[in-house]
C-alpha positions as CSV (number, residue, x, y, z in Angstrom):
1,M,-42.9,15.1,9.4
2,P,-39.6,13.8,8.0
3,K,-37.5,16.2,6.1
4,N,-37.1,15.8,2.4
5,L,-33.7,15.0,0.8
6,A,-32.8,18.7,0.1
7,E,-33.5,19.6,3.7
8,R,-31.4,16.8,5.2
9,L,-28.3,17.0,3.1
10,P,-25.8,19.9,3.2
11,S,-26.0,22.6,0.5
12,R,-23.1,23.9,-1.5
13,R,-23.2,27.2,0.4
14,S,-23.2,25.5,3.8
15,M,-20.3,23.3,2.8
16,L,-18.3,26.3,1.6
17,S,-19.0,28.1,4.9
18,G,-17.8,25.0,6.8
19,A,-14.6,24.9,4.7
20,A,-14.0,28.6,5.4
21,A,-14.4,28.0,9.2
22,L,-12.0,25.1,9.1
23,A,-9.5,27.2,7.2
24,A,-9.0,29.5,10.1
25,V,-5.5,30.3,11.4
26,P,-5.1,27.4,13.9
27,A,-6.0,24.9,11.2
28,I,-3.6,26.4,8.8
29,S,-0.9,26.3,11.3
30,T,-1.5,22.6,11.9
31,F,-1.5,22.0,8.2
32,Q,1.8,23.8,7.7
33,A,3.4,21.8,10.5
34,H,2.2,18.5,8.9
35,A,3.4,19.5,5.5
36,A,6.8,20.6,6.7
37,S,7.4,17.3,8.4
38,G,7.2,15.4,5.1
39,H,5.1,12.6,6.7
40,D,1.4,11.7,6.6
41,Q,1.0,12.4,10.3
42,H,-1.5,9.5,10.6
43,G,0.7,7.4,12.8
44,G,-1.5,4.3,12.6
45,S,-1.2,1.1,10.6
46,S,-4.8,0.6,9.5
47,G,-6.1,1.8,6.1
48,S,-6.4,0.1,2.7
49,S,-3.7,-0.7,0.2
50,A,-3.7,-0.1,-3.6
51,S,-3.9,-2.8,-6.1
52,G,-4.0,-2.9,-9.9
53,T,-2.3,-4.0,-13.1
54,G,-2.1,-0.9,-15.1
55,G,1.1,0.5,-16.6
56,S,4.6,-1.0,-16.5
57,G,5.2,-0.5,-12.8
58,N,3.6,0.2,-9.5
59,A,6.3,2.4,-8.0
60,G,3.8,4.5,-6.1
61,S,1.4,1.8,-4.8
62,G,0.2,1.6,-1.2
63,N,-1.6,3.8,1.3
64,A,-0.5,5.5,4.4
65,G,-2.2,4.2,7.6
66,A,-4.7,6.3,9.4
67,P,-6.2,5.9,12.9
68,T,-10.0,6.2,13.1
69,S,-12.2,8.3,15.3
70,A,-15.3,7.1,17.0
71,G,-17.3,8.3,14.0
72,G,-15.3,6.2,11.5
73,A,-13.5,9.1,9.7
74,T,-9.8,9.6,9.7
75,N,-8.5,11.5,12.7
76,H,-6.8,14.3,10.6
77,A,-8.1,17.8,10.7
78,G,-4.9,19.4,9.3
79,H,-6.5,20.6,6.1
80,A,-9.5,22.7,5.1
81,G,-11.8,19.7,4.7
82,F,-14.0,17.8,7.0
83,A,-13.4,18.2,10.7
84,G,-12.7,14.5,11.2
85,G,-10.9,14.0,7.8
86,S,-12.2,12.0,4.9
87,V,-14.4,8.9,5.3
88,L,-12.3,5.7,5.4
89,P,-12.7,3.6,2.2
90,G,-14.1,0.6,4.1
91,R,-16.9,2.7,5.5
92,A,-17.4,4.9,2.4
93,G,-17.7,2.0,0.0
94,I,-15.2,3.6,-2.3
95,D,-11.4,3.3,-2.3
96,P,-9.9,6.0,-4.5
97,T,-6.3,4.7,-4.0
98,A,-7.2,1.2,-5.2
99,I,-9.0,2.7,-8.2
100,L,-5.8,4.6,-9.2
101,R,-4.0,1.6,-10.5
102,D,-6.9,-0.8,-11.1
103,F,-6.9,-1.4,-14.9
104,D,-9.4,-4.2,-15.8
105,R,-8.1,-6.0,-18.9
106,G,-11.1,-8.4,-19.1
107,K,-11.1,-12.1,-19.8
108,T,-9.0,-12.7,-22.9
109,S,-8.9,-15.3,-25.6
110,L,-7.6,-15.5,-29.2
111,L,-9.9,-15.3,-32.2
112,P,-9.3,-17.3,-35.4
113,D,-7.8,-14.3,-37.1
114,G,-5.2,-14.0,-34.3
115,R,-6.7,-10.9,-32.6
116,T,-7.3,-10.7,-28.9
117,L,-10.9,-10.8,-27.7
118,R,-11.6,-9.1,-24.4
119,V,-14.8,-9.8,-22.4
120,W,-16.2,-7.9,-19.4
121,D,-19.4,-8.5,-17.4
122,I,-20.8,-5.2,-16.2
123,V,-23.8,-4.9,-13.9
124,A,-25.7,-1.6,-13.2
125,V,-26.7,-1.7,-9.5
126,D,-28.0,0.9,-7.1
127,K,-25.8,1.4,-4.0
128,D,-25.4,3.9,-1.2
129,F,-22.1,5.5,-0.3
130,E,-21.0,7.6,2.6
131,I,-19.1,10.2,0.6
132,A,-18.6,12.6,3.6
133,P,-18.9,12.1,7.3
134,G,-22.7,11.5,7.9
135,V,-23.6,12.2,4.2
136,T,-25.0,9.2,2.3
137,F,-25.2,9.4,-1.5
138,P,-27.7,7.1,-3.3
139,G,-25.5,6.1,-6.2
140,W,-26.2,4.3,-9.5
141,T,-23.2,2.3,-10.4
142,Y,-21.4,0.0,-12.8
143,N,-20.2,-3.0,-10.8
144,G,-21.0,-1.4,-7.5
145,R,-18.3,1.4,-7.5
146,I,-17.9,5.1,-8.4
147,P,-16.3,5.4,-10.8
148,G,-17.0,2.1,-12.6
149,P,-14.2,-0.2,-13.6
150,T,-11.4,1.2,-15.8
151,L,-11.5,-1.0,-18.9
152,W,-8.2,-1.5,-20.6
153,A,-7.6,-2.7,-24.2
154,R,-5.1,-2.6,-27.0
155,E,-5.8,-0.9,-30.3
156,G,-7.4,-3.4,-32.7
157,D,-8.7,-5.8,-30.0
158,A,-12.2,-7.2,-30.3
159,L,-14.3,-6.1,-27.3
160,R,-17.4,-7.7,-25.8
161,I,-19.2,-6.1,-22.9
162,N,-22.0,-8.1,-21.4
163,F,-24.2,-5.5,-19.7
164,T,-27.0,-6.4,-17.2
165,N,-29.2,-3.8,-15.6
166,A,-29.9,-4.8,-12.0
167,G,-30.9,-1.2,-11.1
168,A,-34.3,0.3,-10.6
169,H,-34.2,2.5,-13.8
170,P,-33.4,2.0,-17.5
171,H,-29.7,2.5,-18.3
172,T,-27.3,2.1,-21.2
173,M,-23.5,2.0,-21.7
174,H,-22.2,4.6,-24.2
175,F,-18.5,4.2,-25.1
176,H,-16.5,7.1,-26.5
177,G,-14.7,5.7,-29.6
178,I,-15.5,4.5,-33.1
179,H,-18.2,1.8,-33.5
180,K,-21.5,1.0,-35.3
181,A,-24.6,2.9,-34.4
182,E,-26.3,-0.2,-32.9
183,M,-23.5,-0.4,-30.3
184,D,-23.7,3.3,-29.3
185,G,-25.8,2.8,-26.2
186,T,-28.3,5.5,-27.3
187,P,-32.0,5.2,-26.5
188,G,-34.0,4.4,-29.6
189,I,-31.1,3.0,-31.6
190,G,-30.2,-0.7,-31.7
191,A,-31.0,-2.2,-28.3
192,G,-31.5,1.4,-27.0
193,S,-32.5,1.6,-23.3
194,I,-31.9,-1.5,-21.3
195,A,-34.8,-2.0,-18.9
196,P,-34.4,-3.2,-15.3
197,G,-33.7,-7.0,-15.3
198,Q,-32.7,-7.0,-19.0
199,S,-29.3,-7.5,-20.6
200,F,-27.4,-6.6,-23.8
201,T,-24.0,-7.3,-25.2
202,Y,-22.0,-4.4,-26.8
203,E,-19.5,-5.6,-29.3
204,F,-17.0,-3.4,-31.2
205,D,-13.3,-3.0,-32.0
206,A,-10.9,-1.0,-29.8
207,T,-10.3,2.2,-31.8
208,P,-8.9,4.9,-31.8
209,F,-6.1,4.5,-29.2
210,G,-6.3,7.1,-26.4
211,T,-7.8,7.9,-23.0
212,H,-11.6,7.6,-23.3
213,L,-14.6,7.0,-21.1
214,Y,-18.0,5.3,-21.0
215,H,-21.2,6.4,-19.3
216,C,-24.9,5.9,-19.2
217,H,-26.8,7.8,-22.0
218,Q,-30.3,7.4,-20.7
219,S,-32.5,10.5,-20.4
220,P,-32.5,12.6,-18.3
221,L,-28.8,12.4,-19.0
222,A,-27.3,14.7,-16.3
223,P,-28.5,12.7,-13.3
224,H,-27.8,9.3,-14.9
225,I,-24.2,10.3,-15.2
226,A,-23.9,12.4,-12.0
227,K,-25.2,9.6,-9.9
228,G,-22.2,7.4,-10.8
229,L,-22.7,5.7,-14.1
230,Y,-19.3,6.4,-15.7
231,G,-15.8,4.9,-15.9
232,G,-12.5,5.1,-17.7
233,F,-11.9,3.3,-21.0
234,I,-8.2,3.1,-22.0
235,I,-7.0,2.0,-25.4
236,E,-3.3,1.4,-25.6
237,P,-1.6,2.1,-29.0
238,R,-1.0,-1.0,-31.0
239,E,2.8,-0.6,-30.6
240,G,2.5,0.7,-27.1
241,R,3.7,3.9,-25.5
242,P,7.1,4.6,-24.0
243,P,7.1,2.6,-20.7
244,A,6.0,4.6,-17.6
245,D,7.3,3.7,-14.1
246,D,3.9,4.3,-12.6
247,E,0.5,4.5,-14.5
248,M,-2.8,5.5,-13.0
249,V,-6.2,6.9,-13.7
250,M,-7.9,9.9,-12.1
251,V,-11.6,10.4,-12.7
252,M,-12.8,13.9,-11.7
253,N,-16.4,14.0,-10.5
254,G,-18.9,15.8,-8.3
255,Y,-21.9,15.0,-6.1
256,N,-25.2,16.8,-6.2
257,T,-26.7,15.9,-2.8
258,D,-29.5,18.4,-2.4
259,G,-31.4,17.8,-5.7
260,G,-30.5,21.3,-7.0
261,D,-28.6,22.3,-10.1
262,D,-25.1,22.2,-8.7
263,N,-22.7,20.0,-6.7
264,E,-22.0,20.1,-3.0
265,F,-18.9,17.9,-3.1
266,Y,-16.1,17.2,-5.6
267,S,-13.5,14.5,-5.8
268,V,-11.0,12.4,-7.8
269,N,-11.9,8.7,-8.0
270,G,-15.0,9.2,-5.9
271,L,-14.2,10.3,-2.4
272,P,-13.8,14.0,-1.4
273,F,-10.5,14.8,0.4
274,H,-9.3,11.2,0.2
275,F,-5.9,12.0,-1.3
276,M,-5.3,14.6,1.4
277,D,-5.4,11.9,4.0
278,F,-4.0,9.2,1.8
279,P,-1.4,10.9,-0.5
280,V,-0.6,9.3,-3.9
281,R,2.8,7.7,-3.3
282,V,5.3,7.9,-6.2
283,K,9.1,7.7,-6.5
284,Q,11.5,10.6,-7.2
285,H,12.5,10.8,-10.9
286,A,10.0,8.1,-11.9
287,L,7.9,8.7,-15.0
288,V,4.3,9.1,-13.8
289,R,1.5,8.7,-16.4
290,I,-2.0,9.8,-15.4
291,H,-5.1,9.2,-17.5
292,L,-7.1,12.2,-16.4
293,I,-10.9,12.1,-17.2
294,N,-13.5,14.7,-16.4
295,V,-17.1,13.5,-15.9
296,L,-18.2,16.4,-13.8
297,E,-21.9,17.3,-14.3
298,Y,-23.7,20.6,-13.3
299,D,-20.5,22.6,-13.7
300,P,-19.2,23.8,-17.1
301,I,-15.5,23.1,-16.5
302,N,-13.0,21.4,-14.3
303,S,-9.2,21.7,-14.0
304,F,-6.1,20.0,-12.7
305,H,-3.1,21.8,-11.2
306,V,0.0,20.4,-9.6
307,H,2.3,22.2,-7.2
308,G,6.1,22.5,-7.5
309,N,6.2,20.9,-11.0
310,F,5.2,21.0,-14.6
311,F,3.9,18.2,-16.8
312,H,3.5,17.2,-20.5
313,Y,-0.1,17.0,-21.6
314,Y,-1.6,14.8,-24.4
315,P,-5.2,15.8,-25.2
316,T,-7.5,12.7,-25.4
317,G,-4.3,10.6,-25.4
318,T,-4.6,10.2,-29.2
319,M,-1.1,11.5,-29.9
320,L,2.3,10.2,-29.0
321,T,3.7,13.7,-28.6
322,P,2.5,16.2,-26.1
323,S,0.7,19.5,-26.9
324,E,2.0,21.5,-24.1
325,Y,4.2,21.7,-21.0
326,T,2.4,23.3,-18.1
327,D,1.2,23.0,-14.5
328,T,-2.5,23.5,-15.1
329,I,-5.0,22.3,-17.7
330,S,-8.8,22.6,-18.0
331,Q,-11.3,20.1,-19.2
332,V,-15.0,20.3,-20.0
333,Q,-17.5,17.4,-19.4
334,G,-16.3,14.3,-21.1
335,Q,-12.9,15.7,-22.0
336,R,-9.8,13.8,-21.0
337,G,-6.1,13.5,-21.6
338,I,-2.8,12.1,-20.4
339,V,-0.6,13.9,-17.9
340,E,3.1,12.8,-17.7
341,L,5.6,14.1,-15.2
342,R,8.6,13.3,-13.1
343,F,9.2,14.7,-9.6
344,P,12.8,15.9,-9.3
345,Y,12.6,16.4,-5.5
346,P,11.2,14.3,-2.7
347,G,8.4,15.7,-0.5
348,K,4.7,16.3,-0.5
349,Y,3.2,18.2,-3.4
350,M,-0.5,19.3,-3.6
351,F,-2.7,18.7,-6.6
352,H,-6.2,20.1,-7.0
353,A,-8.7,21.8,-9.1
354,H,-7.6,25.4,-9.7
355,K,-11.2,26.4,-9.2
356,T,-10.8,27.2,-5.5
357,E,-14.5,26.3,-4.7
358,F,-14.0,22.8,-6.1
359,A,-10.8,22.3,-4.1
360,E,-12.4,23.5,-0.8
361,L,-15.3,21.1,-1.4
362,G,-13.1,18.0,-1.8
363,W,-11.1,18.1,-5.0
364,M,-7.6,18.3,-3.5
365,G,-4.9,15.9,-2.6
366,F,-1.1,15.3,-2.3
367,F,1.6,13.4,-4.2
368,E,4.1,12.0,-1.6
369,V,7.4,11.6,-3.4
370,G,9.8,9.1,-1.9
371,A,13.5,9.6,-2.4
372,A,15.0,7.5,-5.1
């Protein structure tokens, strides 16, 4: 008799046991040798490249190359992750590096009152992803990716989101921000739940400025979000922010693969351990602005920590002055903010959840700082 999903997929406990085994002395020695060299240690020329239009520069764009093994994963076991490295984006169906700087500004036109109208077409679609070697996750997505598109607007813009549900379950789009109740994407209010095969257009103005998010608000709420129906929603201040050299978005998430009440994998921008194998490339002394968004379900809190540096933090991005200067912040579900930092020295600097369990199950990566 075929095994059910919970029997076929790895549990959180087994994943942690695997991480502990991979973190034995020989693996640590290999990792230290790689880190000391200041290079990726991939050596190949394959791999994907980043693309996007966010921020005022792309100083850190691009991916390091990575040779592939017969199984399709990267041939890099120098960290306490998967034995063959993270799954390559082309095979996984998710490219976290491309998502970093991919800000979708929509189709724009001018209204009679002189304001900018931004229009997006968003489709909910069911799609499978290989999030870890041999582990397929049946996702529910916006536009076929996890996380969904990062929507970018300027404060005061008129927004129109044409939503079509091409999935097998009713869904909605709920935007964090200020808008009429009928546009809230809440079942039973306005259009409420959008049934499979149906469409609805959400219309509201971009306010307040800040780093926000959108997600499905259909009950049961936790699985509708956890299965992938979420994305970043950035509203730039009307007068703009001081220009950054490199601007990016990082969406922290998890994957519940065994049907239980917790997650077996964690990641930033959708793919566990990706940024260990494909470090985020930035330039020395460049101002790096990160829109950090936590949509983790089944765990009460998430966190972000960077090695060898401190950053300014702007909670929710609704202020133009930072609230603190630190190297670690915590966020609960739906909480977000802006991280701004400069790297004074070249080299490779780890970033990860400061909850060790999350880091060992995929939520860790590197910034690779190139000399100015």
